[in-house]
Structure formats: structure tokens, C-alpha cells
C-alpha positions as semicolon CSV with decimal commas, in nm:
position;residue;x (nm);y (nm);z (nm)
1;M;0,000;0,000;0,000
2;T;0,113;0,355;-0,072
3;I;-0,006;0,665;0,112
4;L;0,054;1,036;0,090
5;L;0,056;1,228;0,416
6;D;-0,093;1,574;0,430
7;S;0,141;1,810;0,615
8;N;-0,105;1,847;0,905
9;V;-0,052;1,481;0,999
10;I;0,327;1,509;0,980
11;L;0,316;1,821;1,198
12;D;0,083;1,648;1,446
13;A;0,352;1,385;1,502
14;L;0,656;1,613;1,499
15;Q;0,508;1,887;1,716
16;E;0,319;1,644;1,941
17;R;-0,009;1,824;1,878
18;Q;-0,256;1,656;2,108
19;P;-0,489;1,477;2,083
20;F;-0,379;1,394;1,728
21;D;-0,013;1,308;1,782
22;A;-0,049;0,942;1,887
23;E;-0,224;0,838;1,564
24;A;0,012;1,044;1,349
25;K;0,319;0,898;1,522
26;E;0,187;0,545;1,474
27;I;0,139;0,602;1,102
28;L;0,489;0,745;1,065
29;L;0,640;0,458;1,265
30;R;0,457;0,193;1,063
31;A;0,579;0,353;0,742
32;Q;0,934;0,359;0,877
33;N;0,900;-0,011;0,958
34;G;0,809;-0,081;0,596
35;E;0,441;-0,170;0,641
36;F;0,359;0,065;0,353
37;T;0,520;0,330;0,137
38;C;0,476;0,685;0,259
39;Y;0,507;1,005;0,055
40;F;0,482;1,374;0,131
41;T;0,499;1,661;-0,114
42;A;0,806;1,870;-0,188
43;Y;0,622;2,184;-0,085
44;A;0,526;2,017;0,247
45;A;0,900;1,980;0,307
46;T;0,953;2,353;0,257
47;G;0,658;2,439;0,481
48;I;0,773;2,209;0,761
49;F;1,128;2,344;0,735
50;Y;1,000;2,703;0,753
51;L;0,775;2,633;1,053
52;Y;1,051;2,455;1,243
53;T;1,298;2,735;1,173
54;K;1,051;2,993;1,309
55;A;0,931;2,787;1,607
56;R;1,271;2,655;1,710
57;D;1,589;2,712;1,511
58;L;1,770;2,626;1,190
59;K;1,947;2,326;1,343
60;S;1,614;2,172;1,455
61;A;1,460;2,234;1,114
62;R;1,750;2,061;0,941
63;Q;1,730;1,763;1,179
64;V;1,356;1,724;1,120
65;L;1,393;1,746;0,744
66;D;1,687;1,504;0,746
67;F;1,470;1,256;0,937
68;L;1,174;1,294;0,699
69;L;1,390;1,262;0,387
70;A;1,561;0,949;0,521
71;A;1,238;0,780;0,629
72;Y;0,983;0,872;0,361
73;K;0,961;0,958;-0,007
74;V;0,904;1,301;-0,158
75;V;0,679;1,354;-0,457
76;S;0,775;1,649;-0,674
77;V;0,547;1,936;-0,765
78;T;0,575;2,047;-1,125
79;H;0,424;2,315;-1,343
80;E;0,201;2,050;-1,500
81;D;0,086;1,936;-1,154
82;C;-0,023;2,292;-1,074
83;I;-0,215;2,315;-1,400
84;N;-0,382;1,980;-1,330
85;A;-0,472;2,090;-0,977
86;M;-0,654;2,390;-1,118
87;S;-0,887;2,159;-1,311
88;I;-0,990;1,949;-1,009
89;P;-1,321;2,050;-0,846
90;I;-1,162;2,109;-0,503
91;E;-1,195;2,457;-0,356
92;D;-0,860;2,469;-0,177
93;F;-0,575;2,478;-0,431
94;E;-0,330;2,318;-0,187
95;D;-0,566;2,024;-0,134
96;A;-0,612;1,990;-0,511
97;L;-0,235;1,986;-0,554
98;V;-0,196;1,720;-0,284
99;S;-0,452;1,510;-0,474
100;V;-0,261;1,549;-0,800
101;C;0,066;1,456;-0,628
102;A;-0,094;1,155;-0,460
103;K;-0,223;1,030;-0,792
104;K;0,119;1,085;-0,952
105;A;0,285;0,886;-0,671
106;G;0,038;0,602;-0,713
107;A;-0,098;0,652;-0,362
108;D;-0,395;0,442;-0,254
109;C;-0,507;0,719;-0,022
110;I;-0,423;1,054;0,134
111;I;-0,412;1,077;0,512
112;S;-0,538;1,415;0,638
113;R;-0,723;1,576;0,925
114;D;-0,847;1,865;0,712
115;D;-1,225;1,851;0,756
116;Q;-1,300;2,032;0,430
117;Y;-1,058;1,816;0,234
118;L;-1,220;1,501;0,375
119;R;-1,550;1,614;0,221
120;E;-1,408;1,713;-0,119
121;N;-1,421;1,507;-0,435
122;S;-1,055;1,409;-0,458
123;P;-0,942;1,168;-0,731
124;V;-0,753;0,984;-0,453
125;Q;-0,946;0,888;-0,141
126;V;-0,882;1,115;0,160
127;I;-0,916;0,955;0,502
128;E;-0,847;1,050;0,861
129;P;-0,553;0,897;1,049
130;K;-0,779;0,701;1,287
131;D;-0,971;0,550;0,994
132;Y;-0,649;0,453;0,819
133;L;-0,517;0,284;1,133
134;S;-0,848;0,102;1,174
135;R;-0,816;-0,018;0,815
136;L;-0,464;-0,146;0,888
137;M;-0,586;-0,334;1,193
138;K;-0,852;-0,506;0,982
139;G;-0,591;-0,593;0,722
140;S;-0,767;-0,426;0,431
């Protein structure tokens, strides 16, 4: 199975944002252990790096990004991806772009806590972390 993580889930784990951090950490750990392939977008990497630099310091941001790049895969964002995202009937451009990137990576689903995104008509299924973990427990 292949998943794409929305940046909110990655940040839940890294910043220990309760009550969401336990599920996010479990997903990241399972991906690290090779239970499935995990992607995040290139622009998520820049956003996470920026947030960590502002919240902590440059050294922390580099350590976090080094960890993410070693453990998970990055899907690029191209000019064509942006054009394709504009044609998807999703209100939030960032969510549309995540959907395009997930499809490009061959992801089976996108894991996100974004309530609006969960209700949108994404070409790749968007599910909450708890639902994904439940699915893993059932073996489907």
C-alpha cells in the first residue's frame, strides 16, 4: 500500500499536537517499519522546514527534514501538476495539488485531518488517520 501524508498529519507527530499526535506517530512509525510506502509533497518539506525554523531554530529544522527525507519519499510538484490541480473540483488549491501529487505517486489514499478536504471530491481517497489505522488493523 502507498499513502501520501498531508502536512497536518506530519506536523501532528513532529510537534506532538494533542490529541492527534499518537495516531500520526503510529502512522509514521509503521511507514518507517516498511508496512507501507509513505510520501509527502516537496512543498510540504519547505513548509515544515520554515515552521521549524521559526518555532525553534535552523538546526532543529535541518534535523527534522533530514529525518523525513531518510524515512519517507518526496513527490515532486511540477508546473504540469499545478495546471492539473486547477482543473480538479476542489476549492482549496493546496488540497487539489496534494490530490494530484498523490495520484502521480500512485498513492492508494491521502491521510489528512483537514475537515474540508475530507469532504471534497478528490481523485484519490482522503481519510483520517484514525480511519487509516483502523483499516490497517482489519488488514484491508
